[in-house]
PQR file of N, CA, C, O and H, with PARSE charges and radii, in Angstrom:
ATOM      1  N   MET A   1     134.683 155.874 182.428 -0.4000 1.5000
ATOM      2  CA  MET A   1     133.573 155.058 182.005 -0.0000 2.0000
ATOM      3  C   MET A   1     134.120 153.718 181.518  0.5500 1.7000
ATOM      4  O   MET A   1     135.020 153.670 180.679 -0.5500 1.4000
ATOM      5  N   SER A   2     133.577 152.656 182.043 -0.4000 1.5000
ATOM      6  CA  SER A   2     134.043 151.335 181.653 -0.0000 2.0000
ATOM      7  C   SER A   2     132.868 150.506 181.144  0.5500 1.7000
ATOM      8  O   SER A   2     131.738 150.635 181.613 -0.5500 1.4000
ATOM      9  H   SER A   2     132.846 152.695 182.724  0.4000 1.0000
ATOM     10  N   ILE A   3     133.168 149.666 180.188 -0.4000 1.5000
ATOM     11  CA  ILE A   3     132.151 148.783 179.621 -0.0000 2.0000
ATOM     12  C   ILE A   3     132.496 147.369 180.088  0.5500 1.7000
ATOM     13  O   ILE A   3     133.626 146.905 179.940 -0.5500 1.4000
ATOM     14  H   ILE A   3     134.086 149.561 179.807  0.4000 1.0000
ATOM     15  N   SER A   4     131.523 146.720 180.637 -0.4000 1.5000
ATOM     16  CA  SER A   4     131.792 145.390 181.171 -0.0000 2.0000
ATOM     17  C   SER A   4     131.815 144.348 180.055  0.5500 1.7000
ATOM     18  O   SER A   4     131.244 144.547 178.983 -0.5500 1.4000
ATOM     19  H   SER A   4     130.604 147.097 180.758  0.4000 1.0000
ATOM     20  N   ILE A   5     132.476 143.257 180.329 -0.4000 1.5000
ATOM     21  CA  ILE A   5     132.560 142.152 179.384 -0.0000 2.0000
ATOM     22  C   ILE A   5     131.171 141.580 179.117  0.5500 1.7000
ATOM     23  O   ILE A   5     130.878 141.155 178.000 -0.5500 1.4000
ATOM     24  H   ILE A   5     132.940 143.096 181.200  0.4000 1.0000
ATOM     25  N   GLN A   6     130.321 141.569 180.133 -0.4000 1.5000
ATOM     26  CA  GLN A   6     128.960 141.046 179.970 -0.0000 2.0000
ATOM     27  C   GLN A   6     128.176 141.888 178.961  0.5500 1.7000
ATOM     28  O   GLN A   6     127.432 141.339 178.149 -0.5500 1.4000
ATOM     29  H   GLN A   6     130.560 141.914 181.041  0.4000 1.0000
ATOM     30  N   THR A   7     128.334 143.206 179.001 -0.4000 1.5000
ATOM     31  CA  THR A   7     127.655 144.092 178.055 -0.0000 2.0000
ATOM     32  C   THR A   7     128.166 143.855 176.633  0.5500 1.7000
ATOM     33  O   THR A   7     127.377 143.803 175.689 -0.5500 1.4000
ATOM     34  H   THR A   7     128.939 143.652 179.660  0.4000 1.0000
ATOM     35  N   LEU A   8     129.470 143.714 176.482 -0.4000 1.5000
ATOM     36  CA  LEU A   8     130.032 143.425 175.160 -0.0000 2.0000
ATOM     37  C   LEU A   8     129.543 142.084 174.629  0.5500 1.7000
ATOM     38  O   LEU A   8     129.225 141.950 173.447 -0.5500 1.4000
ATOM     39  H   LEU A   8     130.111 143.757 177.248  0.4000 1.0000
ATOM     40  N   ASN A   9     129.486 141.103 175.505 -0.4000 1.5000
ATOM     41  CA  ASN A   9     129.007 139.779 175.123 -0.0000 2.0000
ATOM     42  C   ASN A   9     127.543 139.836 174.692  0.5500 1.7000
ATOM     43  O   ASN A   9     127.178 139.250 173.672 -0.5500 1.4000
ATOM     44  H   ASN A   9     129.743 141.212 176.465  0.4000 1.0000
ATOM     45  N   ASP A  10     126.707 140.528 175.449 -0.4000 1.5000
ATOM     46  CA  ASP A  10     125.292 140.665 175.095 -0.0000 2.0000
ATOM     47  C   ASP A  10     125.118 141.408 173.775  0.5500 1.7000
ATOM     48  O   ASP A  10     124.269 141.049 172.959 -0.5500 1.4000
ATOM     49  H   ASP A  10     127.003 141.004 176.277  0.4000 1.0000
ATOM     50  N   THR A  11     125.922 142.442 173.572 -0.4000 1.5000
ATOM     51  CA  THR A  11     125.845 143.213 172.328 -0.0000 2.0000
ATOM     52  C   THR A  11     126.257 142.353 171.134  0.5500 1.7000
ATOM     53  O   THR A  11     125.625 142.401 170.079 -0.5500 1.4000
ATOM     54  H   THR A  11     126.611 142.734 174.235  0.4000 1.0000
ATOM     55  N   LEU A  12     127.302 141.581 171.305 -0.4000 1.5000
ATOM     56  CA  LEU A  12     127.759 140.700 170.233 -0.0000 2.0000
ATOM     57  C   LEU A  12     126.716 139.632 169.902  0.5500 1.7000
ATOM     58  O   LEU A  12     126.474 139.346 168.729 -0.5500 1.4000
ATOM     59  H   LEU A  12     127.815 141.542 172.163  0.4000 1.0000
ATOM     60  N   ILE A  13     126.114 139.055 170.902 -0.4000 1.5000
ATOM     61  CA  ILE A  13     125.075 138.041 170.683 -0.0000 2.0000
ATOM     62  C   ILE A  13     123.860 138.665 169.986  0.5500 1.7000
ATOM     63  O   ILE A  13     123.284 138.056 169.085 -0.5500 1.4000
ATOM     64  H   ILE A  13     126.311 139.287 171.855  0.4000 1.0000
ATOM     65  N   ALA A  14     123.475 139.860 170.393 -0.4000 1.5000
ATOM     66  CA  ALA A  14     122.346 140.540 169.752 -0.0000 2.0000
ATOM     67  C   ALA A  14     122.656 140.857 168.293  0.5500 1.7000
ATOM     68  O   ALA A  14     121.793 140.705 167.428 -0.5500 1.4000
ATOM     69  H   ALA A  14     123.943 140.355 171.126  0.4000 1.0000
ATOM     70  N   LEU A  15     123.875 141.293 168.016 -0.4000 1.5000
ATOM     71  CA  LEU A  15     124.267 141.611 166.650 -0.0000 2.0000
ATOM     72  C   LEU A  15     124.293 140.360 165.771  0.5500 1.7000
ATOM     73  O   LEU A  15     123.797 140.384 164.644 -0.5500 1.4000
ATOM     74  H   LEU A  15     124.576 141.416 168.719  0.4000 1.0000
ATOM     75  N   ILE A  16     124.862 139.281 166.274 -0.4000 1.5000
ATOM     76  CA  ILE A  16     124.906 138.030 165.519 -0.0000 2.0000
ATOM     77  C   ILE A  16     123.496 137.493 165.270  0.5500 1.7000
ATOM     78  O   ILE A  16     123.207 136.989 164.185 -0.5500 1.4000
ATOM     79  H   ILE A  16     125.265 139.262 167.189  0.4000 1.0000
ATOM     80  N   THR A  17     122.623 137.597 166.266 -0.4000 1.5000
ATOM     81  CA  THR A  17     121.244 137.136 166.106 -0.0000 2.0000
ATOM     82  C   THR A  17     120.513 137.958 165.052  0.5500 1.7000
ATOM     83  O   THR A  17     119.797 137.405 164.216 -0.5500 1.4000
ATOM     84  H   THR A  17     122.858 138.007 167.148  0.4000 1.0000
ATOM     85  N   THR A  18     120.690 139.272 165.090 -0.4000 1.5000
ATOM     86  CA  THR A  18     120.026 140.150 164.116 -0.0000 2.0000
ATOM     87  C   THR A  18     120.504 139.857 162.697  0.5500 1.7000
ATOM     88  O   THR A  18     119.695 139.770 161.774 -0.5500 1.4000
ATOM     89  H   THR A  18     121.271 139.721 165.768  0.4000 1.0000
ATOM     90  N   VAL A  19     121.807 139.707 162.524 -0.4000 1.5000
ATOM     91  CA  VAL A  19     122.353 139.410 161.199 -0.0000 2.0000
ATOM     92  C   VAL A  19     121.883 138.029 160.729  0.5500 1.7000
ATOM     93  O   VAL A  19     121.561 137.855 159.553 -0.5500 1.4000
ATOM     94  H   VAL A  19     122.464 139.778 163.274  0.4000 1.0000
ATOM     95  N   GLY A  20     121.843 137.064 161.621 -0.4000 1.5000
ATOM     96  CA  GLY A  20     121.374 135.730 161.261 -0.0000 2.0000
ATOM     97  C   GLY A  20     119.927 135.724 160.814  0.5500 1.7000
ATOM     98  O   GLY A  20     119.576 135.060 159.838 -0.5500 1.4000
ATOM     99  H   GLY A  20     122.105 137.205 162.576  0.4000 1.0000
ATOM    100  N   ILE A  21     119.089 136.456 161.519 -0.4000 1.5000
ATOM    101  CA  ILE A  21     117.676 136.543 161.131 -0.0000 2.0000
ATOM    102  C   ILE A  21     117.538 137.244 159.782  0.5500 1.7000
ATOM    103  O   ILE A  21     116.732 136.831 158.948 -0.5500 1.4000
ATOM    104  H   ILE A  21     119.373 136.996 162.312  0.4000 1.0000
ATOM    105  N   ALA A  22     118.316 138.296 159.563 -0.4000 1.5000
ATOM    106  CA  ALA A  22     118.260 139.018 158.287 -0.0000 2.0000
ATOM    107  C   ALA A  22     118.683 138.116 157.130  0.5500 1.7000
ATOM    108  O   ALA A  22     118.056 138.131 156.071 -0.5500 1.4000
ATOM    109  H   ALA A  22     118.971 138.631 160.241  0.4000 1.0000
ATOM    110  N   VAL A  23     119.727 137.342 157.325 -0.4000 1.5000
ATOM    111  CA  VAL A  23     120.189 136.429 156.273 -0.0000 2.0000
ATOM    112  C   VAL A  23     119.141 135.344 156.020  0.5500 1.7000
ATOM    113  O   VAL A  23     118.855 135.016 154.869 -0.5500 1.4000
ATOM    114  H   VAL A  23     120.237 137.329 158.185  0.4000 1.0000
ATOM    115  N   ALA A  24     118.576 134.796 157.074 -0.4000 1.5000
ATOM    116  CA  ALA A  24     117.564 133.743 156.910 -0.0000 2.0000
ATOM    117  C   ALA A  24     116.336 134.276 156.171  0.5500 1.7000
ATOM    118  O   ALA A  24     115.801 133.597 155.294 -0.5500 1.4000
ATOM    119  H   ALA A  24     118.809 135.063 158.009  0.4000 1.0000
ATOM    120  N   LEU A  25     115.888 135.475 156.514 -0.4000 1.5000
ATOM    121  CA  LEU A  25     114.738 136.059 155.812 -0.0000 2.0000
ATOM    122  C   LEU A  25     115.063 136.348 154.350  0.5500 1.7000
ATOM    123  O   LEU A  25     114.226 136.130 153.474 -0.5500 1.4000
ATOM    124  H   LEU A  25     116.323 136.026 157.227  0.4000 1.0000
ATOM    125  N   SER A  26     116.262 136.832 154.084 -0.4000 1.5000
ATOM    126  CA  SER A  26     116.655 137.102 152.697 -0.0000 2.0000
ATOM    127  C   SER A  26     116.656 135.823 151.868  0.5500 1.7000
ATOM    128  O   SER A  26     116.157 135.803 150.742 -0.5500 1.4000
ATOM    129  H   SER A  26     116.942 137.009 154.796  0.4000 1.0000
ATOM    130  N   LEU A  27     117.212 134.765 152.426 -0.4000 1.5000
ATOM    131  CA  LEU A  27     117.215 133.489 151.706 -0.0000 2.0000
ATOM    132  C   LEU A  27     115.806 132.943 151.510  0.5500 1.7000
ATOM    133  O   LEU A  27     115.500 132.363 150.469 -0.5500 1.4000
ATOM    134  H   LEU A  27     117.617 134.780 153.340  0.4000 1.0000
ATOM    135  N   ALA A  28     114.948 133.129 152.513 -0.4000 1.5000
ATOM    136  CA  ALA A  28     113.565 132.668 152.389 -0.0000 2.0000
ATOM    137  C   ALA A  28     112.827 133.431 151.295  0.5500 1.7000
ATOM    138  O   ALA A  28     112.071 132.839 150.525 -0.5500 1.4000
ATOM    139  H   ALA A  28     115.197 133.600 153.359  0.4000 1.0000
ATOM    140  N   PHE A  29     113.046 134.746 151.224 -0.4000 1.5000
ATOM    141  CA  PHE A  29     112.398 135.545 150.178 -0.0000 2.0000
ATOM    142  C   PHE A  29     112.920 135.165 148.796  0.5500 1.7000
ATOM    143  O   PHE A  29     112.145 135.088 147.843 -0.5500 1.4000
ATOM    144  H   PHE A  29     113.660 135.227 151.850  0.4000 1.0000
ATOM    145  N   LEU A  30     114.218 134.929 148.678 -0.4000 1.5000
ATOM    146  CA  LEU A  30     114.768 134.516 147.390 -0.0000 2.0000
ATOM    147  C   LEU A  30     114.219 133.158 146.961  0.5500 1.7000
ATOM    148  O   LEU A  30     113.880 132.962 145.794 -0.5500 1.4000
ATOM    149  H   LEU A  30     114.848 134.991 149.453  0.4000 1.0000
ATOM    150  N   ALA A  31     114.133 132.233 147.893 -0.4000 1.5000
ATOM    151  CA  ALA A  31     113.601 130.905 147.568 -0.0000 2.0000
ATOM    152  C   ALA A  31     112.126 130.989 147.184  0.5500 1.7000
ATOM    153  O   ALA A  31     111.692 130.327 146.242 -0.5500 1.4000
ATOM    154  H   ALA A  31     114.408 132.392 148.841  0.4000 1.0000
ATOM    155  N   ALA A  32     111.359 131.794 147.902 -0.4000 1.5000
ATOM    156  CA  ALA A  32     109.933 131.938 147.582 -0.0000 2.0000
ATOM    157  C   ALA A  32     109.756 132.581 146.203  0.5500 1.7000
ATOM    158  O   ALA A  32     108.885 132.171 145.436 -0.5500 1.4000
ATOM    159  H   ALA A  32     111.712 132.332 148.667  0.4000 1.0000
ATOM    160  N   GLY A  33     110.571 133.578 145.888 -0.4000 1.5000
ATOM    161  CA  GLY A  33     110.492 134.211 144.577 -0.0000 2.0000
ATOM    162  C   GLY A  33     110.864 133.255 143.459  0.5500 1.7000
ATOM    163  O   GLY A  33     110.212 133.230 142.415 -0.5500 1.4000
ATOM    164  H   GLY A  33     111.279 133.912 146.511  0.4000 1.0000
ATOM    165  N   ALA A  34     111.905 132.471 143.671 -0.4000 1.5000
ATOM    166  CA  ALA A  34     112.315 131.493 142.657 -0.0000 2.0000
ATOM    167  C   ALA A  34     111.252 130.420 142.481  0.5500 1.7000
ATOM    168  O   ALA A  34     110.980 129.992 141.359 -0.5500 1.4000
ATOM    169  H   ALA A  34     112.435 132.491 144.519  0.4000 1.0000
ATOM    170  N   PHE A  35     110.654 129.984 143.575 -0.4000 1.5000
ATOM    171  CA  PHE A  35     109.605 128.974 143.484 -0.0000 2.0000
ATOM    172  C   PHE A  35     108.386 129.525 142.750  0.5500 1.7000
ATOM    173  O   PHE A  35     107.792 128.833 141.924 -0.5500 1.4000
ATOM    174  H   PHE A  35     110.875 130.331 144.487  0.4000 1.0000
ATOM    175  N   ALA A  36     108.013 130.764 143.050 -0.4000 1.5000
ATOM    176  CA  ALA A  36     106.859 131.372 142.378 -0.0000 2.0000
ATOM    177  C   ALA A  36     107.137 131.562 140.893  0.5500 1.7000
ATOM    178  O   ALA A  36     106.256 131.333 140.064 -0.5500 1.4000
ATOM    179  H   ALA A  36     108.496 131.326 143.722  0.4000 1.0000
ATOM    180  N   GLN A  37     108.356 131.981 140.549 -0.4000 1.5000
ATOM    181  CA  GLN A  37     108.705 132.160 139.141 -0.0000 2.0000
ATOM    182  C   GLN A  37     108.697 130.825 138.413  0.5500 1.7000
ATOM    183  O   GLN A  37     108.214 130.738 137.284 -0.5500 1.4000
ATOM    184  H   GLN A  37     109.072 132.166 141.223  0.4000 1.0000
ATOM    185  N   ARG A  38     109.223 129.790 139.041 -0.4000 1.5000
ATOM    186  CA  ARG A  38     109.245 128.464 138.428 -0.0000 2.0000
ATOM    187  C   ARG A  38     107.829 127.934 138.255  0.5500 1.7000
ATOM    188  O   ARG A  38     107.495 127.350 137.225 -0.5500 1.4000
ATOM    189  H   ARG A  38     109.616 129.860 139.958  0.4000 1.0000
ATOM    190  N   ARG A  39     107.013 128.141 139.258 -0.4000 1.5000
ATOM    191  CA  ARG A  39     105.625 127.675 139.191 -0.0000 2.0000
ATOM    192  C   ARG A  39     104.859 128.429 138.111  0.5500 1.7000
ATOM    193  O   ARG A  39     104.055 127.834 137.393 -0.5500 1.4000
ATOM    194  H   ARG A  39     107.284 128.616 140.095  0.4000 1.0000
ATOM    195  N   ARG A  40     105.100 129.728 137.989 -0.4000 1.5000
ATOM    196  CA  ARG A  40     104.418 130.534 136.981 -0.0000 2.0000
ATOM    197  C   ARG A  40     104.842 130.081 135.589  0.5500 1.7000
ATOM    198  O   ARG A  40     104.007 130.003 134.688 -0.5500 1.4000
ATOM    199  H   ARG A  40     105.753 130.211 138.572  0.4000 1.0000
ATOM    200  N   THR A  41     106.120 129.783 135.396 -0.4000 1.5000
ATOM    201  CA  THR A  41     106.609 129.346 134.095 -0.0000 2.0000
ATOM    202  C   THR A  41     106.019 127.995 133.723  0.5500 1.7000
ATOM    203  O   THR A  41     105.588 127.801 132.586 -0.5500 1.4000
ATOM    204  H   THR A  41     106.799 129.846 136.127  0.4000 1.0000
ATOM    205  N   HIS A  42     105.994 127.060 134.664 -0.4000 1.5000
ATOM    206  CA  HIS A  42     105.420 125.745 134.384 -0.0000 2.0000
ATOM    207  C   HIS A  42     103.912 125.838 134.191  0.5500 1.7000
ATOM    208  O   HIS A  42     103.347 125.120 133.366 -0.5500 1.4000
ATOM    209  H   HIS A  42     106.344 127.217 135.588  0.4000 1.0000
ATOM    210  N   GLY A  43     103.271 126.699 134.931 -0.4000 1.5000
ATOM    211  CA  GLY A  43     101.826 126.850 134.824 -0.0000 2.0000
ATOM    212  C   GLY A  43     101.407 127.388 133.478  0.5500 1.7000
ATOM    213  O   GLY A  43     100.387 126.970 132.931 -0.5500 1.4000
ATOM    214  H   GLY A  43     103.731 127.281 135.601  0.4000 1.0000
ATOM    215  N   ARG A  44     102.175 128.304 132.942 -0.4000 1.5000
ATOM    216  CA  ARG A  44     101.834 128.877 131.639 -0.0000 2.0000
ATOM    217  C   ARG A  44     101.925 127.839 130.538  0.5500 1.7000
ATOM    218  O   ARG A  44     101.051 127.775 129.673 -0.5500 1.4000
ATOM    219  H   ARG A  44     103.003 128.644 133.387  0.4000 1.0000
ATOM    220  N   SER A  45     102.957 127.034 130.557 -0.4000 1.5000
ATOM    221  CA  SER A  45     103.116 126.075 129.471 -0.0000 2.0000
ATOM    222  C   SER A  45     102.106 124.937 129.577  0.5500 1.7000
ATOM    223  O   SER A  45     101.704 124.378 128.556 -0.5500 1.4000
ATOM    224  H   SER A  45     103.666 127.086 131.260  0.4000 1.0000
ATOM    225  N   ALA A  46     101.693 124.584 130.786 -0.4000 1.5000
ATOM    226  CA  ALA A  46     100.758 123.473 130.945 -0.0000 2.0000
ATOM    227  C   ALA A  46      99.314 123.908 130.711  0.5500 1.7000
ATOM    228  O   ALA A  46      98.519 123.153 130.150 -0.5500 1.4000
ATOM    229  H   ALA A  46     102.020 125.037 131.615  0.4000 1.0000
ATOM    230  N   VAL A  47      98.978 125.107 131.135 -0.4000 1.5000
ATOM    231  CA  VAL A  47      97.590 125.566 131.052 -0.0000 2.0000
ATOM    232  C   VAL A  47      97.278 126.144 129.681  0.5500 1.7000
ATOM    233  O   VAL A  47      96.183 125.931 129.160 -0.5500 1.4000
ATOM    234  H   VAL A  47      99.623 125.720 131.590  0.4000 1.0000
ATOM    235  N   HIS A  48      98.204 126.860 129.095 -0.4000 1.5000
ATOM    236  CA  HIS A  48      97.956 127.549 127.830 -0.0000 2.0000
ATOM    237  C   HIS A  48      98.899 127.020 126.749  0.5500 1.7000
ATOM    238  O   HIS A  48      99.932 127.634 126.485 -0.5500 1.4000
ATOM    239  H   HIS A  48      99.094 127.033 129.518  0.4000 1.0000
ATOM    240  N   PRO A  49      98.563 125.893 126.123 -0.5600 1.5000
ATOM    241  CA  PRO A  49      99.444 125.413 125.057  0.2800 2.0000
ATOM    242  C   PRO A  49      99.361 126.348 123.842  0.5500 1.7000
ATOM    243  O   PRO A  49      98.340 126.998 123.616 -0.5500 1.4000
ATOM    244  N   VAL A  50     100.404 126.403 123.099 -0.4000 1.5000
ATOM    245  CA  VAL A  50     100.453 127.268 121.924 -0.0000 2.0000
ATOM    246  C   VAL A  50      99.642 126.623 120.815  0.5500 1.7000
ATOM    247  O   VAL A  50      99.923 125.496 120.409 -0.5500 1.4000
ATOM    248  H   VAL A  50     101.233 125.875 123.282  0.4000 1.0000
ATOM    249  N   ALA A  51      98.621 127.348 120.318 -0.4000 1.5000
ATOM    250  CA  ALA A  51      97.748 126.810 119.284 -0.0000 2.0000
ATOM    251  C   ALA A  51      98.164 127.265 117.889  0.5500 1.7000
ATOM    252  O   ALA A  51      97.690 126.710 116.898 -0.5500 1.4000
ATOM    253  H   ALA A  51      98.393 128.264 120.648  0.4000 1.0000
ATOM    254  N   ALA A  52      99.036 128.258 117.793 -0.4000 1.5000
ATOM    255  CA  ALA A  52      99.436 128.777 116.496 -0.0000 2.0000
ATOM    256  C   ALA A  52     100.443 127.834 115.851  0.5500 1.7000
ATOM    257  O   ALA A  52     101.249 127.222 116.551 -0.5500 1.4000
ATOM    258  H   ALA A  52      99.421 128.709 118.599  0.4000 1.0000
ATOM    259  N   PRO A  53     100.408 127.707 114.534 -0.5600 1.5000
ATOM    260  CA  PRO A  53     101.388 126.851 113.861  0.2800 2.0000
ATOM    261  C   PRO A  53     102.783 127.466 113.950  0.5500 1.7000
ATOM    262  O   PRO A  53     102.933 128.671 114.153 -0.5500 1.4000
ATOM    263  N   ALA A  54     103.770 126.641 113.800 -0.4000 1.5000
ATOM    264  CA  ALA A  54     105.153 127.118 113.859 -0.0000 2.0000
ATOM    265  C   ALA A  54     105.424 128.029 112.675  0.5500 1.7000
ATOM    266  O   ALA A  54     104.976 127.758 111.561 -0.5500 1.4000
ATOM    267  H   ALA A  54     103.648 125.663 113.636  0.4000 1.0000
ATOM    268  N   GLN A  55     106.138 129.081 112.908 -0.4000 1.5000
ATOM    269  CA  GLN A  55     106.481 130.022 111.849 -0.0000 2.0000
ATOM    270  C   GLN A  55     107.812 129.611 111.237  0.5500 1.7000
ATOM    271  O   GLN A  55     108.855 129.680 111.888 -0.5500 1.4000
ATOM    272  H   GLN A  55     106.502 129.301 113.813  0.4000 1.0000
ATOM    273  N   HIS A  56     107.767 129.186 109.987 -0.4000 1.5000
ATOM    274  CA  HIS A  56     108.978 128.783 109.303 -0.0000 2.0000
ATOM    275  C   HIS A  56     109.489 129.964 108.486  0.5500 1.7000
ATOM    276  O   HIS A  56     108.696 130.748 107.964 -0.5500 1.4000
ATOM    277  H   HIS A  56     106.920 129.130 109.458  0.4000 1.0000
ATOM    278  N   PRO A  57     110.766 130.091 108.376 -0.5600 1.5000
ATOM    279  CA  PRO A  57     111.297 131.212 107.585  0.2800 2.0000
ATOM    280  C   PRO A  57     110.944 131.040 106.110  0.5500 1.7000
ATOM    281  O   PRO A  57     110.973 129.929 105.580 -0.5500 1.4000
ATOM    282  N   THR A  58     110.619 132.120 105.474 -0.4000 1.5000
ATOM    283  CA  THR A  58     110.276 132.059 104.052 -0.0000 2.0000
ATOM    284  C   THR A  58     111.552 132.182 103.235  0.5500 1.7000
ATOM    285  O   THR A  58     112.511 132.832 103.651 -0.5500 1.4000
ATOM    286  H   THR A  58     110.595 133.022 105.904  0.4000 1.0000
ATOM    287  N   GLN A  59     111.550 131.557 102.084 -0.4000 1.5000
ATOM    288  CA  GLN A  59     112.722 131.612 101.219 -0.0000 2.0000
ATOM    289  C   GLN A  59     112.721 132.911 100.432  0.5500 1.7000
ATOM    290  O   GLN A  59     111.678 133.379  99.974 -0.5500 1.4000
ATOM    291  H   GLN A  59     110.771 131.029 101.746  0.4000 1.0000
ATOM    292  N   THR A  60     113.886 133.473 100.286 -0.4000 1.5000
ATOM    293  CA  THR A  60     114.032 134.673  99.473 -0.0000 2.0000
ATOM    294  C   THR A  60     114.295 134.262  98.031  0.5500 1.7000
ATOM    295  O   THR A  60     114.493 133.083  97.737 -0.5500 1.4000
ATOM    296  H   THR A  60     114.733 133.093 100.658  0.4000 1.0000
ATOM    297  N   ALA A  61     114.296 135.222  97.155 -0.4000 1.5000
ATOM    298  CA  ALA A  61     114.549 134.945  95.744 -0.0000 2.0000
ATOM    299  C   ALA A  61     115.951 134.384  95.546  0.5500 1.7000
ATOM    300  O   ALA A  61     116.150 133.510  94.702 -0.5500 1.4000
ATOM    301  H   ALA A  61     114.135 136.180  97.393  0.4000 1.0000
ATOM    302  N   ASP A  62     116.926 134.871  96.312 -0.4000 1.5000
ATOM    303  CA  ASP A  62     118.294 134.371  96.191 -0.0000 2.0000
ATOM    304  C   ASP A  62     118.378 132.908  96.602  0.5500 1.7000
ATOM    305  O   ASP A  62     119.093 132.128  95.972 -0.5500 1.4000
ATOM    306  H   ASP A  62     116.764 135.580  96.998  0.4000 1.0000
ATOM    307  N   ALA A  63     117.668 132.533  97.632 -0.4000 1.5000
ATOM    308  CA  ALA A  63     117.693 131.142  98.090 -0.0000 2.0000
ATOM    309  C   ALA A  63     117.038 130.241  97.063  0.5500 1.7000
ATOM    310  O   ALA A  63     117.531 129.141  96.817 -0.5500 1.4000
ATOM    311  H   ALA A  63     117.087 133.166  98.143  0.4000 1.0000
ATOM    312  N   ARG A  64     115.951 130.668  96.460 -0.4000 1.5000
ATOM    313  CA  ARG A  64     115.292 129.874  95.435 -0.0000 2.0000
ATOM    314  C   ARG A  64     116.204 129.710  94.218  0.5500 1.7000
ATOM    315  O   ARG A  64     116.236 128.652  93.590 -0.5500 1.4000
ATOM    316  H   ARG A  64     115.550 131.562  96.660  0.4000 1.0000
ATOM    317  N   GLU A  65     116.924 130.749  93.905 -0.4000 1.5000
ATOM    318  CA  GLU A  65     117.813 130.697  92.767 -0.0000 2.0000
ATOM    319  C   GLU A  65     118.916 129.665  93.009  0.5500 1.7000
ATOM    320  O   GLU A  65     119.295 128.939  92.090 -0.5500 1.4000
ATOM    321  H   GLU A  65     116.898 131.608  94.415  0.4000 1.0000
ATOM    322  N   LEU A  66     119.426 129.597  94.220 -0.4000 1.5000
ATOM    323  CA  LEU A  66     120.460 128.621  94.545 -0.0000 2.0000
ATOM    324  C   LEU A  66     119.916 127.202  94.502  0.5500 1.7000
ATOM    325  O   LEU A  66     120.623 126.276  94.102 -0.5500 1.4000
ATOM    326  H   LEU A  66     119.118 130.186  94.967  0.4000 1.0000
ATOM    327  N   VAL A  67     118.671 127.026  94.910 -0.4000 1.5000
ATOM    328  CA  VAL A  67     118.077 125.696  94.900 -0.0000 2.0000
ATOM    329  C   VAL A  67     117.851 125.218  93.487  0.5500 1.7000
ATOM    330  O   VAL A  67     118.022 124.029  93.215 -0.5500 1.4000
ATOM    331  H   VAL A  67     118.097 127.778  95.234  0.4000 1.0000
ATOM    332  N   LEU A  68     117.477 126.085  92.585 -0.4000 1.5000
ATOM    333  CA  LEU A  68     117.177 125.709  91.212 -0.0000 2.0000
ATOM    334  C   LEU A  68     118.434 125.348  90.426  0.5500 1.7000
ATOM    335  O   LEU A  68     118.350 124.616  89.440 -0.5500 1.4000
ATOM    336  H   LEU A  68     117.338 127.050  92.805  0.4000 1.0000
ATOM    337  N   ARG A  69     119.568 125.834  90.833 -0.4000 1.5000
ATOM    338  CA  ARG A  69     120.788 125.570  90.061 -0.0000 2.0000
ATOM    339  C   ARG A  69     121.256 124.193  90.193  0.5500 1.7000
ATOM    340  O   ARG A  69     122.271 123.827  89.600 -0.5500 1.4000
ATOM    341  H   ARG A  69     119.637 126.429  91.634  0.4000 1.0000
TER
END
């Protein structure tokens, strides 16, 4: 049984094409996911501003004692 060079060449081209398409689709999905995540993050901050006042840490008794000295 012999395998011709043409068959090997066709198989190699098919394999390279399949791997290339898989890589291109993977990169497209990653880019789409990153774009959607970025858009969601920007959308949240622009559409829903934070209305609550900033929470400042409260002073403990030890801190007040140091300030009074």
